[in-house]
Z-matrix of the N, CA and C atoms (Angstrom, degrees):
N
C 1 0.806
C 2 1.012 1 104.72
N 3 5.407 2 151.55 1 12.75
C 4 0.994 3 85.68 2 -133.43
C 5 1.215 4 128.99 3 -178.24
N 6 3.593 5 149.18 4 71.28
C 7 1.462 6 117.89 5 172.66
C 8 1.507 7 109.55 6 -100.77
N 9 1.255 8 115.07 7 -179.48
C 10 1.457 9 120.61 8 -170.28
C 11 1.508 10 112.98 9 -90.69
N 12 1.326 11 116.35 10 167.07
C 13 1.456 12 118.77 11 175.19
C 14 1.518 13 109.28 12 -58.05
N 15 1.323 14 116.40 13 131.50
C 16 1.463 15 120.33 14 -179.94
C 17 1.519 16 108.86 15 -90.84
N 18 1.314 17 116.85 16 127.45
C 19 1.454 18 120.86 17 179.92
C 20 1.510 19 109.76 18 -100.81
N 21 1.344 20 119.35 19 153.68
C 22 1.456 21 121.17 20 179.88
C 23 1.515 22 110.90 21 -53.31
N 24 1.330 23 114.84 22 128.69
C 25 1.449 24 120.19 23 176.06
C 26 1.502 25 114.29 24 85.52
N 27 1.337 26 119.12 25 3.88
C 28 1.450 27 118.51 26 179.60
C 29 1.502 28 111.67 27 -177.04
N 30 1.363 29 115.88 28 179.70
C 31 1.453 30 120.42 29 176.43
C 32 1.507 31 108.54 30 -142.31
N 33 1.334 32 115.78 31 170.29
C 34 1.452 33 120.46 32 178.34
C 35 1.503 34 108.78 33 -80.55
N 36 1.325 35 116.96 34 134.99
C 37 1.454 36 121.79 35 178.81
C 38 1.512 37 109.28 36 -125.37
N 39 1.351 38 116.06 37 -177.47
C 40 1.460 39 119.75 38 -176.54
C 41 1.503 40 112.92 39 -57.42
N 42 1.321 41 118.84 40 -28.54
C 43 1.454 42 120.53 41 -179.29
C 44 1.505 43 113.62 42 -74.80
N 45 1.349 44 117.43 43 -3.94
C 46 1.463 45 120.99 44 -176.86
C 47 1.516 46 112.63 45 -99.78
N 48 1.320 47 118.17 46 13.91
C 49 1.458 48 120.68 47 -172.88
C 50 1.509 49 113.58 48 -54.72
N 51 1.327 50 117.18 49 -35.29
C 52 1.464 51 119.20 50 -177.07
C 53 1.517 52 113.25 51 -105.79
N 54 1.328 53 116.74 52 2.41
C 55 1.452 54 119.74 53 -169.88
C 56 1.517 55 113.84 54 -67.18
N 57 1.359 56 117.65 55 -31.93
C 58 1.452 57 118.73 56 -172.50
C 59 1.513 58 113.51 57 -121.28
N 60 1.300 59 118.68 58 19.05
C 61 1.450 60 118.96 59 -176.09
C 62 1.520 61 111.81 60 -60.48
N 63 1.329 62 117.56 61 -38.63
C 64 1.464 63 119.83 62 -179.35
C 65 1.515 64 110.85 63 -64.15
N 66 1.346 65 116.89 64 -29.64
C 67 1.456 66 119.94 65 -177.06
C 68 1.511 67 112.67 66 -72.25
N 69 1.347 68 117.55 67 -26.15
C 70 1.452 69 118.51 68 -171.39
C 71 1.522 70 113.58 69 -106.76
N 72 1.316 71 118.55 70 3.98
C 73 1.456 72 119.56 71 -178.79
C 74 1.522 73 112.66 72 -64.86
N 75 1.341 74 116.90 73 -23.31
C 76 1.460 75 119.42 74 -175.49
C 77 1.523 76 111.91 75 -111.89
N 78 1.314 77 117.28 76 23.31
C 79 1.451 78 119.15 77 -179.92
C 80 1.518 79 110.40 78 -71.92
N 81 1.351 80 118.22 79 153.58
C 82 1.466 81 121.28 80 179.54
C 83 1.520 82 110.86 81 -73.12
N 84 1.349 83 116.11 82 161.17
C 85 1.445 84 120.56 83 177.62
C 86 1.519 85 110.07 84 -66.83
N 87 1.341 86 115.78 85 146.34
C 88 1.455 87 120.35 86 -177.30
C 89 1.515 88 111.29 87 -77.26
N 90 1.305 89 118.50 88 -31.34
C 91 1.457 90 121.00 89 178.82
C 92 1.514 91 107.82 90 -162.12
N 93 1.334 92 116.39 91 164.95
C 94 1.464 93 121.02 92 179.50
C 95 1.520 94 108.78 93 -100.90
N 96 1.324 95 116.07 94 130.18
C 97 1.447 96 121.04 95 178.73
C 98 1.526 97 108.45 96 -98.94
N 99 1.345 98 117.45 97 163.61
C 100 1.459 99 119.83 98 179.85
C 101 1.518 100 110.95 99 -58.94
N 102 1.305 101 116.62 100 149.51
C 103 1.458 102 126.85 101 176.34
C 104 1.517 103 115.46 102 12.65
N 105 1.267 104 116.02 103 111.91
C 106 1.463 105 126.99 104 170.69
C 107 1.516 106 113.90 105 53.73
N 108 1.322 107 118.56 106 17.31
C 109 1.472 108 118.00 107 177.12
C 110 1.506 109 109.98 108 -78.94
N 111 1.334 110 118.72 109 119.16
C 112 1.464 111 121.62 110 -177.86
C 113 1.514 112 110.32 111 -81.41
N 114 1.325 113 116.63 112 99.80
C 115 1.453 114 120.52 113 -173.86
C 116 1.518 115 113.17 114 -57.87
N 117 1.312 116 115.82 115 145.84
C 118 1.469 117 120.99 116 171.81
C 119 1.514 118 107.93 117 -65.58
N 120 1.289 119 116.91 118 115.61
C 121 1.457 120 120.99 119 -179.98
C 122 1.499 121 110.31 120 -83.68
N 123 1.327 122 116.46 121 -169.77
C 124 1.453 123 120.04 122 -179.03
C 125 1.505 124 111.78 123 -85.77
N 126 1.307 125 118.00 124 29.32
C 127 1.462 126 120.46 125 -173.86
C 128 1.500 127 113.38 126 -62.51
N 129 1.334 128 116.94 127 -19.26
C 130 1.450 129 116.50 128 178.19
C 131 1.507 130 112.79 129 -115.75
N 132 1.321 131 118.30 130 -17.90
C 133 1.455 132 119.73 131 -167.86
C 134 1.501 133 113.06 132 -61.41
N 135 1.336 134 116.87 133 -38.87
C 136 1.453 135 117.98 134 -177.89
C 137 1.509 136 113.30 135 -86.30
N 138 1.349 137 117.26 136 0.01
C 139 1.454 138 118.70 137 178.34
C 140 1.505 139 112.54 138 -112.49
N 141 1.304 140 117.66 139 -0.52
C 142 1.444 141 119.07 140 -177.95
C 143 1.508 142 109.69 141 -111.71
N 144 1.356 143 116.80 142 111.64
C 145 1.441 144 119.02 143 177.65
C 146 1.484 145 109.00 144 -89.97
N 147 1.252 146 118.37 145 138.13
C 148 1.427 147 120.28 146 169.96
C 149 1.490 148 116.04 147 104.75
N 150 1.270 149 122.90 148 15.83
C 151 1.432 150 119.43 149 175.61
C 152 1.509 151 104.13 150 -70.36
N 153 1.253 152 115.01 151 86.24
C 154 1.450 153 125.06 152 -165.89
C 155 1.518 154 109.57 153 48.34
N 156 1.312 155 117.02 154 59.47
C 157 1.452 156 120.94 155 176.01
C 158 1.499 157 108.54 156 -78.88
N 159 1.310 158 117.67 157 134.50
C 160 1.453 159 121.39 158 -177.40
C 161 1.517 160 111.11 159 -115.99
N 162 1.265 161 120.95 160 43.84
C 163 1.448 162 124.83 161 172.92
C 164 1.503 163 115.97 162 89.22
N 165 1.344 164 118.37 163 -150.90
C 166 1.459 165 119.38 164 -168.64
C 167 1.513 166 113.85 165 -165.26
N 168 1.273 167 121.15 166 50.58
C 169 1.450 168 120.94 167 -168.77
C 170 1.514 169 113.76 168 -89.51
N 171 1.299 170 119.45 169 -27.20
C 172 1.446 171 121.34 170 -169.79
C 173 1.515 172 110.15 171 -133.31
N 174 1.324 173 116.35 172 153.44
C 175 1.463 174 120.16 173 178.11
C 176 1.520 175 110.93 174 -76.49
N 177 1.332 176 117.20 175 -27.20
C 178 1.449 177 120.30 176 176.57
C 179 1.527 178 107.42 177 -95.67
N 180 1.307 179 116.20 178 89.23
C 181 1.448 180 121.89 179 -173.03
C 182 1.522 181 109.61 180 -99.00
N 183 1.329 182 115.62 181 131.14
C 184 1.460 183 119.58 182 176.96
C 185 1.524 184 109.51 183 -75.67
N 186 1.318 185 114.81 184 147.07
C 187 1.460 186 121.45 185 -176.87
C 188 1.520 187 109.02 186 -119.23
N 189 1.334 188 116.54 187 136.62
C 190 1.461 189 121.68 188 177.80
C 191 1.525 190 109.51 189 -82.49
N 192 1.329 191 115.95 190 118.69
C 193 1.464 192 122.01 191 -178.69
C 194 1.531 193 108.31 192 -107.10
N 195 1.336 194 117.94 193 129.19
C 196 1.463 195 120.21 194 -176.01
C 197 1.523 196 114.18 195 -89.06
N 198 1.315 197 114.08 196 155.74
C 199 1.459 198 124.00 197 167.30
C 200 1.520 199 106.18 198 -130.14
N 201 1.320 200 117.39 199 156.79
C 202 1.462 201 119.35 200 179.90
C 203 1.519 202 110.39 201 -112.78
N 204 1.342 203 114.65 202 149.67
C 205 1.454 204 122.37 203 177.91
C 206 1.525 205 108.99 204 -106.39
N 207 1.332 206 116.55 205 134.05
C 208 1.469 207 120.95 206 176.69
C 209 1.526 208 110.76 207 49.65
N 210 1.318 209 115.79 208 57.33
C 211 1.453 210 119.96 209 -173.52
C 212 1.512 211 115.04 210 -91.84
N 213 1.326 212 118.37 211 34.39
C 214 1.459 213 121.59 212 -179.03
C 215 1.528 214 110.60 213 -56.92
N 216 1.314 215 115.91 214 121.05
C 217 1.459 216 121.04 215 179.89
C 218 1.517 217 114.46 216 87.78
N 219 1.326 218 117.05 217 -6.45
C 220 1.461 219 122.12 218 179.19
C 221 1.522 220 109.56 219 -114.04
N 222 1.334 221 115.03 220 151.35
C 223 1.463 222 120.70 221 176.56
C 224 1.519 223 109.90 222 -129.79
N 225 1.309 224 115.71 223 142.02
C 226 1.462 225 121.60 224 -179.95
C 227 1.517 226 108.67 225 -119.30
N 228 1.326 227 117.14 226 131.48
C 229 1.460 228 121.42 227 -179.59
C 230 1.519 229 110.08 228 -144.94
N 231 1.337 230 115.62 229 144.49
C 232 1.463 231 120.87 230 176.18
C 233 1.522 232 109.56 231 -79.36
N 234 1.335 233 115.99 232 152.95
C 235 1.458 234 119.57 233 179.50
C 236 1.511 235 111.87 234 -165.59
N 237 1.340 236 115.68 235 -152.59
C 238 1.463 237 123.21 236 179.62
C 239 1.518 238 111.22 237 60.28
N 240 1.305 239 116.15 238 55.21
C 241 1.457 240 121.16 239 177.05
C 242 1.523 241 110.08 240 -107.92
N 243 1.317 242 116.08 241 147.31
C 244 1.461 243 121.48 242 176.03
C 245 1.524 244 108.54 243 -125.15
N 246 1.324 245 115.62 244 163.03
C 247 1.461 246 119.62 245 178.11
C 248 1.516 247 110.66 246 -95.04
N 249 1.310 248 115.75 247 129.39
C 250 1.457 249 122.09 248 174.60
C 251 1.519 250 107.66 249 -130.39
N 252 1.322 251 115.23 250 122.75
C 253 1.461 252 120.66 251 -178.71
C 254 1.526 253 111.40 252 53.96
N 255 1.341 254 115.32 253 36.25
C 256 1.455 255 120.51 254 176.55
C 257 1.512 256 115.18 255 83.59
N 258 1.333 257 118.49 256 -1.81
C 259 1.457 258 122.14 257 -178.71
C 260 1.515 259 110.14 258 -117.23
N 261 1.333 260 115.42 259 147.62
C 262 1.457 261 119.93 260 176.98
C 263 1.523 262 110.00 261 -77.54
N 264 1.322 263 116.29 262 137.94
C 265 1.462 264 121.01 263 175.89
C 266 1.526 265 109.65 264 -75.93
N 267 1.329 266 115.76 265 170.16
C 268 1.459 267 120.13 266 174.06
C 269 1.522 268 109.04 267 -65.04
N 270 1.322 269 115.36 268 157.37
C 271 1.463 270 120.08 269 179.61
C 272 1.522 271 110.70 270 -62.45
N 273 1.321 272 116.50 271 139.97
C 274 1.463 273 121.84 272 178.00
C 275 1.517 274 112.64 273 -115.23
N 276 1.330 275 117.67 274 3.68
C 277 1.454 276 119.38 275 176.57
C 278 1.522 277 108.47 276 -156.06
N 279 1.320 278 114.47 277 170.30
C 280 1.461 279 122.38 278 173.04
C 281 1.518 280 107.54 279 -131.47
N 282 1.327 281 116.34 280 142.68
C 283 1.454 282 121.14 281 -178.81
C 284 1.517 283 109.81 282 -117.68
N 285 1.324 284 115.13 283 125.10
C 286 1.455 285 123.09 284 176.99
C 287 1.519 286 107.18 285 -106.12
N 288 1.318 287 116.68 286 120.72
C 289 1.459 288 118.55 287 -172.90
C 290 1.510 289 113.51 288 -136.68
N 291 1.324 290 114.45 289 152.85
C 292 1.450 291 123.15 290 171.53
C 293 1.523 292 107.25 291 -146.29
N 294 1.311 293 117.34 292 -178.49
C 295 1.456 294 120.26 293 -177.73
C 296 1.530 295 110.64 294 -58.27
N 297 1.341 296 116.14 295 117.24
C 298 1.448 297 121.15 296 173.70
C 299 1.505 298 117.05 297 95.54
N 300 1.338 299 119.12 298 -9.42
C 301 1.466 300 119.96 299 -176.36
C 302 1.531 301 110.30 300 -152.41
N 303 1.316 302 116.35 301 144.44
C 304 1.470 303 122.57 302 172.54
C 305 1.523 304 108.22 303 -130.10
N 306 1.334 305 115.72 304 136.31
C 307 1.462 306 122.46 305 -179.16
C 308 1.519 307 107.18 306 -120.24
N 309 1.307 308 116.42 307 119.03
C 310 1.463 309 121.43 308 -175.85
C 311 1.529 310 109.74 309 -108.71
N 312 1.323 311 116.19 310 129.94
C 313 1.459 312 122.35 311 -175.88
C 314 1.525 313 108.36 312 -124.01
N 315 1.316 314 116.32 313 122.88
C 316 1.458 315 119.51 314 -179.55
C 317 1.518 316 110.39 315 -70.20
N 318 1.321 317 116.41 316 139.99
C 319 1.460 318 121.91 317 179.48
C 320 1.530 319 111.83 318 -59.13
N 321 1.309 320 116.08 319 140.80
C 322 1.459 321 123.36 320 -179.56
C 323 1.531 322 109.09 321 -95.24
N 324 1.320 323 116.43 322 133.28
C 325 1.458 324 121.53 323 -179.61
C 326 1.520 325 109.78 324 -118.13
N 327 1.315 326 116.27 325 133.18
C 328 1.467 327 121.62 326 -177.22
C 329 1.520 328 109.85 327 -87.01
N 330 1.316 329 115.37 328 108.25
C 331 1.454 330 121.66 329 177.76
C 332 1.519 331 108.26 330 -140.28
N 333 1.322 332 117.69 331 -177.21
C 334 1.452 333 121.58 332 -174.20
C 335 1.526 334 110.37 333 -111.32
N 336 1.333 335 117.71 334 126.22
C 337 1.471 336 119.38 335 176.70
C 338 1.519 337 110.90 336 -61.68
N 339 1.296 338 115.71 337 142.99
C 340 1.454 339 121.12 338 177.10
C 341 1.530 340 110.08 339 -83.25
N 342 1.334 341 117.64 340 158.87
C 343 1.468 342 120.01 341 177.29
C 344 1.529 343 110.66 342 -53.93
N 345 1.307 344 114.35 343 141.05
C 346 1.472 345 123.66 344 178.89
C 347 1.516 346 113.42 345 74.14
N 348 1.324 347 118.85 346 -1.57
C 349 1.456 348 120.34 347 174.75
C 350 1.524 349 109.58 348 -80.94
N 351 1.312 350 115.86 349 152.26
C 352 1.453 351 121.12 350 175.43
C 353 1.527 352 108.15 351 -67.02
N 354 1.316 353 117.06 352 116.43
C 355 1.463 354 120.62 353 -175.46
C 356 1.507 355 114.50 354 -87.09
N 357 1.340 356 117.68 355 4.25
C 358 1.455 357 119.30 356 -179.72
C 359 1.532 358 111.23 357 -73.10
N 360 1.318 359 115.02 358 152.05
C 361 1.461 360 120.20 359 176.55
C 362 1.525 361 110.02 360 -75.66
N 363 1.310 362 115.04 361 147.75
C 364 1.457 363 121.62 362 -178.03
C 365 1.521 364 109.76 363 -132.06
N 366 1.313 365 116.14 364 137.24
C 367 1.462 366 122.06 365 175.59
C 368 1.527 367 107.70 366 -121.19
N 369 1.308 368 116.28 367 133.50
C 370 1.459 369 120.33 368 176.58
C 371 1.514 370 110.41 369 -127.57
N 372 1.308 371 117.59 370 131.49
C 373 1.455 372 121.49 371 178.07
C 374 1.519 373 109.56 372 -136.32
N 375 1.323 374 115.15 373 152.91
C 376 1.457 375 121.49 374 175.25
C 377 1.520 376 108.30 375 -120.50
N 378 1.324 377 116.31 376 136.99
C 379 1.454 378 121.56 377 179.42
C 380 1.519 379 110.01 378 -118.28
N 381 1.325 380 115.34 379 138.52
C 382 1.465 381 121.52 380 178.56
C 383 1.518 382 108.32 381 -135.85
N 384 1.324 383 115.82 382 111.89
C 385 1.464 384 121.22 383 176.91
C 386 1.520 385 110.00 384 -89.91
N 387 1.318 386 115.24 385 146.17
C 388 1.454 387 120.60 386 178.74
C 389 1.528 388 110.79 387 -93.28
N 390 1.312 389 115.83 388 -44.82
C 391 1.456 390 121.34 389 -179.77
C 392 1.524 391 107.80 390 -162.65
N 393 1.326 392 115.19 391 163.04
C 394 1.452 393 119.71 392 -179.97
C 395 1.521 394 111.76 393 95.40
N 396 1.324 395 115.62 394 171.18
C 397 1.468 396 122.18 395 -177.46
C 398 1.525 397 109.87 396 -95.62
N 399 1.320 398 116.57 397 86.33
C 400 1.453 399 122.97 398 179.25
C 401 1.530 400 109.79 399 -97.74
N 402 1.342 401 115.15 400 153.81
C 403 1.458 402 120.34 401 174.71
C 404 1.526 403 108.78 402 -152.08
N 405 1.333 404 115.10 403 167.55
C 406 1.464 405 122.49 404 -178.56
C 407 1.526 406 106.57 405 -132.84
N 408 1.344 407 116.42 406 119.56
C 409 1.458 408 120.13 407 -169.29
C 410 1.524 409 111.75 408 -122.82
N 411 1.335 410 115.11 409 153.07
C 412 1.455 411 123.15 410 176.07
C 413 1.531 412 109.85 411 -61.33
N 414 1.367 413 117.29 412 141.77
C 415 1.474 414 128.84 413 7.41
C 416 1.527 415 114.40 414 -87.28
N 417 1.320 416 118.28 415 15.20
C 418 1.463 417 124.72 416 170.44
C 419 1.524 418 113.76 417 73.05
N 420 1.332 419 118.24 418 -65.90
C 421 1.465 420 121.50 419 -176.74
C 422 1.532 421 110.01 420 -144.48
N 423 1.327 422 115.10 421 168.32
C 424 1.461 423 122.05 422 170.48
C 425 1.521 424 108.65 423 -125.95
N 426 1.312 425 116.36 424 137.52
C 427 1.460 426 122.77 425 173.80
C 428 1.525 427 107.01 426 -98.69
N 429 1.323 428 116.46 427 126.33
C 430 1.463 429 122.24 428 -176.15
C 431 1.521 430 108.96 429 -107.73
N 432 1.330 431 115.96 430 114.35
C 433 1.475 432 120.99 431 -176.47
C 434 1.528 433 109.12 432 -138.14
N 435 1.322 434 116.39 433 123.12
C 436 1.456 435 120.61 434 174.89
C 437 1.514 436 114.04 435 56.14
N 438 1.319 437 117.61 436 38.29
C 439 1.444 438 121.02 437 178.82
C 440 1.516 439 114.51 438 80.62
N 441 1.309 440 117.75 439 2.80
C 442 1.457 441 121.71 440 179.36
C 443 1.529 442 110.55 441 -112.47
N 444 1.331 443 114.87 442 152.18
C 445 1.462 444 121.53 443 178.83
C 446 1.526 445 108.80 444 -110.49
N 447 1.333 446 115.26 445 134.83
C 448 1.461 447 120.19 446 -177.74
C 449 1.528 448 109.59 447 -126.66
N 450 1.324 449 115.53 448 123.45
C 451 1.463 450 120.22 449 172.04
C 452 1.525 451 108.86 450 -83.55
N 453 1.318 452 118.79 451 155.45
C 454 1.471 453 120.04 452 178.94
C 455 1.528 454 111.06 453 -61.88
N 456 1.317 455 115.47 454 139.42
C 457 1.460 456 120.06 455 174.21
C 458 1.524 457 110.77 456 -86.23
N 459 1.340 458 115.76 457 -17.97
C 460 1.461 459 118.82 458 -175.58
C 461 1.522 460 109.42 459 -159.65
N 462 1.328 461 116.62 460 134.27
C 463 1.461 462 121.69 461 168.44
C 464 1.521 463 105.65 462 -91.42
N 465 1.305 464 114.93 463 99.94
C 466 1.459 465 120.82 464 -168.09
C 467 1.523 466 113.19 465 -73.78
N 468 1.332 467 116.13 466 -35.38
C 469 1.465 468 117.92 467 -172.93
C 470 1.518 469 109.91 468 -160.46
N 471 1.341 470 115.67 469 142.60
C 472 1.463 471 122.58 470 173.11
C 473 1.524 472 106.81 471 -131.72
N 474 1.338 473 116.06 472 124.13
C 475 1.461 474 120.74 473 -176.48
C 476 1.527 475 109.56 474 -131.66
N 477 1.323 476 115.83 475 134.23
C 478 1.466 477 121.08 476 170.37
C 479 1.525 478 106.50 477 -94.72
N 480 1.340 479 117.25 478 118.46
C 481 1.463 480 120.32 479 -177.67
C 482 1.519 481 113.02 480 -94.49
N 483 1.316 482 117.60 481 -32.02
C 484 1.472 483 120.50 482 178.13
C 485 1.522 484 107.81 483 -133.00
N 486 1.326 485 115.65 484 130.61
C 487 1.458 486 121.29 485 -179.89
C 488 1.512 487 108.61 486 -141.62
N 489 1.334 488 115.94 487 129.73
C 490 1.468 489 121.95 488 -179.57
C 491 1.520 490 111.40 489 52.47
N 492 1.331 491 115.49 490 40.55
C 493 1.456 492 121.44 491 175.98
C 494 1.507 493 115.38 492 78.05
N 495 1.341 494 117.76 493 2.47
C 496 1.458 495 120.80 494 -178.57
C 497 1.521 496 110.56 495 -114.56
N 498 1.318 497 115.27 496 144.69
C 499 1.454 498 121.33 497 176.07
C 500 1.529 499 108.12 498 -87.18
N 501 1.301 500 116.21 499 98.76
C 502 1.455 501 121.06 500 -175.35
C 503 1.533 502 107.98 501 -144.67
N 504 1.336 503 118.87 502 89.10
C 505 1.463 504 121.63 503 -175.78
C 506 1.520 505 112.37 504 -55.02
N 507 1.312 506 114.56 505 134.56
C 508 1.463 507 121.40 506 179.67
C 509 1.526 508 108.13 507 -141.48
N 510 1.321 509 116.25 508 126.52
C 511 1.463 510 120.55 509 179.97
C 512 1.535 511 109.89 510 -87.12
N 513 1.345 512 114.24 511 139.08
C 514 1.455 513 120.82 512 176.81
C 515 1.525 514 109.89 513 -108.37
N 516 1.314 515 116.31 514 161.13
C 517 1.455 516 122.10 515 177.69
C 518 1.534 517 109.62 516 -63.73
N 519 1.339 518 118.02 517 121.22
C 520 1.466 519 120.63 518 -175.45
C 521 1.526 520 113.53 519 -87.57
N 522 1.318 521 118.57 520 30.47
C 523 1.460 522 120.76 521 -177.24
C 524 1.525 523 112.16 522 -121.09
N 525 1.296 524 117.41 523 6.40
C 526 1.463 525 119.81 524 -178.50
C 527 1.537 526 110.97 525 -78.19
N 528 1.309 527 114.66 526 154.82
C 529 1.462 528 120.24 527 176.61
C 530 1.530 529 111.73 528 -88.07
N 531 1.314 530 116.50 529 -17.43
C 532 1.462 531 120.24 530 -179.20
C 533 1.522 532 109.38 531 -151.20
N 534 1.343 533 115.35 532 142.10
C 535 1.463 534 121.37 533 178.90
C 536 1.528 535 108.77 534 -126.73
N 537 1.327 536 118.07 535 126.59
C 538 1.466 537 119.31 536 172.50
C 539 1.523 538 109.55 537 -68.59
N 540 1.317 539 115.60 538 154.37
C 541 1.467 540 121.93 539 177.78
C 542 1.527 541 107.84 540 -119.80
N 543 1.330 542 117.89 541 81.49
C 544 1.469 543 120.58 542 -178.06
C 545 1.526 544 110.92 543 -60.15
N 546 1.316 545 118.36 544 139.01
C 547 1.465 546 120.81 545 178.40
C 548 1.526 547 111.77 546 -53.81
N 549 1.316 548 115.32 547 134.19
C 550 1.459 549 121.10 548 177.44
C 551 1.512 550 115.26 549 86.90
N 552 1.328 551 118.81 550 -7.67
C 553 1.461 552 121.18 551 179.13
C 554 1.524 553 110.46 552 -98.15
N 555 1.324 554 115.49 553 131.01
C 556 1.466 555 120.73 554 176.18
C 557 1.527 556 108.20 555 -92.34
N 558 1.319 557 116.18 556 116.28
C 559 1.458 558 120.48 557 -177.59
C 560 1.530 559 109.70 558 -118.65
N 561 1.333 560 114.46 559 124.04
C 562 1.463 561 121.58 560 -176.54
C 563 1.527 562 110.27 561 -105.61
N 564 1.328 563 115.49 562 137.72
C 565 1.458 564 122.40 563 179.94
C 566 1.525 565 108.97 564 -126.38
N 567 1.341 566 115.88 565 128.08
C 568 1.464 567 119.83 566 175.94
C 569 1.523 568 107.86 567 -114.80
N 570 1.340 569 115.02 568 122.29
C 571 1.455 570 120.98 569 -174.67
C 572 1.521 571 110.04 570 -120.03
N 573 1.330 572 115.55 571 139.51
C 574 1.460 573 121.44 572 178.75
C 575 1.525 574 110.01 573 -108.60
N 576 1.332 575 114.19 574 148.92
C 577 1.454 576 121.55 575 -178.60
C 578 1.524 577 109.49 576 -128.38
N 579 1.334 578 116.22 577 145.74
C 580 1.459 579 120.40 578 176.86
C 581 1.524 580 109.66 579 -81.69
N 582 1.321 581 114.35 580 57.06
C 583 1.468 582 122.56 581 178.15
C 584 1.521 583 106.99 582 -129.86
N 585 1.349 584 118.24 583 119.88
C 586 1.470 585 119.20 584 178.49
C 587 1.521 586 111.44 585 -56.88
N 588 1.299 587 116.33 586 141.28
C 589 1.458 588 120.78 587 -178.22
C 590 1.524 589 113.05 588 -56.80
N 591 1.322 590 116.69 589 -35.97
C 592 1.466 591 119.79 590 -177.61
C 593 1.528 592 112.39 591 -62.07
N 594 1.328 593 117.46 592 -24.07
C 595 1.460 594 119.84 593 -178.43
C 596 1.527 595 112.63 594 -71.51
N 597 1.312 596 117.53 595 -10.49
C 598 1.466 597 120.71 596 -179.45
C 599 1.520 598 112.93 597 -88.53
N 600 1.302 599 118.22 598 -5.98
C 601 1.459 600 120.87 599 -169.48
C 602 1.524 601 113.94 600 -64.95
N 603 1.335 602 117.63 601 -25.86
C 604 1.467 603 120.27 602 179.33
C 605 1.523 604 112.44 603 -91.56
N 606 1.317 605 116.25 604 11.32
C 607 1.456 606 121.26 605 -179.90
C 608 1.521 607 111.44 606 105.21
N 609 1.318 608 115.38 607 160.77
C 610 1.460 609 120.68 608 -178.05
C 611 1.521 610 108.49 609 -160.45
N 612 1.313 611 115.32 610 168.12
C 613 1.452 612 120.90 611 177.67
C 614 1.519 613 111.08 612 -121.31
N 615 1.319 614 115.89 613 160.57
C 616 1.465 615 121.77 614 177.46
C 617 1.522 616 107.71 615 -135.55
N 618 1.318 617 114.90 616 121.52
C 619 1.472 618 121.08 617 176.07
C 620 1.530 619 108.26 618 -113.84
N 621 1.312 620 116.51 619 119.79
C 622 1.463 621 121.51 620 179.12
C 623 1.521 622 107.37 621 -89.14
N 624 1.333 623 116.06 622 108.57
C 625 1.459 624 121.96 623 -172.01
C 626 1.523 625 113.66 624 -102.07
N 627 1.333 626 117.69 625 -18.03
C 628 1.454 627 119.93 626 -169.36
C 629 1.515 628 116.72 627 -98.30
N 630 1.334 629 117.77 628 8.05
C 631 1.461 630 119.49 629 -178.37
C 632 1.531 631 109.92 630 -79.43
N 633 1.336 632 116.10 631 130.74
C 634 1.456 633 121.90 632 -179.58
C 635 1.524 634 110.44 633 -133.11
N 636 1.324 635 114.36 634 148.70
C 637 1.472 636 120.41 635 173.85
C 638 1.530 637 107.86 636 -132.44
N 639 1.325 638 115.99 637 126.68
C 640 1.468 639 121.68 638 -175.75
C 641 1.524 640 110.92 639 53.33
N 642 1.342 641 116.62 640 35.19
C 643 1.451 642 121.00 641 177.70
C 644 1.509 643 115.23 642 81.68
N 645 1.337 644 118.18 643 -2.81
C 646 1.455 645 122.50 644 -179.25
C 647 1.529 646 110.34 645 -105.20
N 648 1.348 647 115.53 646 140.23
C 649 1.460 648 120.09 647 -179.97
C 650 1.529 649 110.60 648 -63.68
N 651 1.316 650 116.01 649 140.30
C 652 1.460 651 122.64 650 178.53
C 653 1.527 652 108.38 651 -109.61
N 654 1.306 653 116.26 652 128.06
C 655 1.457 654 120.36 653 178.41
C 656 1.526 655 109.85 654 -77.53
N 657 1.325 656 115.42 655 124.21
C 658 1.464 657 122.07 656 178.29
C 659 1.530 658 107.61 657 -114.57
N 660 1.315 659 119.23 658 132.69
C 661 1.462 660 119.61 659 -179.61
C 662 1.510 661 112.12 660 -61.77
N 663 1.327 662 115.80 661 144.99
C 664 1.470 663 121.68 662 177.66
C 665 1.519 664 109.24 663 -68.53
N 666 1.331 665 116.52 664 136.87
C 667 1.455 666 121.18 665 174.72
C 668 1.529 667 108.20 666 -100.03
N 669 1.330 668 116.86 667 130.36
C 670 1.457 669 122.89 668 177.34
C 671 1.513 670 108.22 669 -111.46
N 672 1.340 671 116.23 670 124.09
C 673 1.459 672 122.36 671 -175.48
C 674 1.520 673 110.61 672 -106.81
N 675 1.334 674 115.19 673 134.92
C 676 1.462 675 122.12 674 172.31
C 677 1.510 676 108.89 675 -130.97
N 678 1.321 677 116.51 676 140.09
C 679 1.466 678 120.45 677 -178.79
C 680 1.524 679 110.46 678 -80.95
N 681 1.327 680 114.28 679 134.99
C 682 1.474 681 121.71 680 -179.07
C 683 1.496 682 110.20 681 -126.21
């Protein structure tokens, strides 16, 4: 379903995963799904740093906004907004949804890695199934940069944010080749790529390859990101 809101003088990093969870529990839904589909909310977007986070050098940070290719049956909508001083903030995620599943991707912000920071690109997504036997399998996604395709070098983190209707973060073992997606559970995946963050500045694509339903691969439209 992924970088975080940048605050003056700094940005959200991996150490901030739990820093703002209380702030986002009451965020509005990012989009409406068909009949009784409980949309993936922003429950993870403000707590996950690095959904292709590109550093933190300037207060006016460009944001990568996605478009979808051949999205028949899929819908893309911006979301993950919170209220500050009575006003809604800019969107911090985008949700790609179809019947039975929602995929939430945190907005990517173009900034500069600081010295000694891990300069690899990171993608974070959250998946929420409504019903059916869904799963997410290795290699999960492909990062498309400059005509090249990159599989993740590392599945950095897997977190269950909502389980049995309760918001109770639980970390899963990040070494599995396949993860079930139980209906109603929000599962977040953070993946790292051996691609320097600076290489994403001219835009990039994301192909979700590991989504399965009833053991069969599900075609997900490619997302193309451009910084605005």
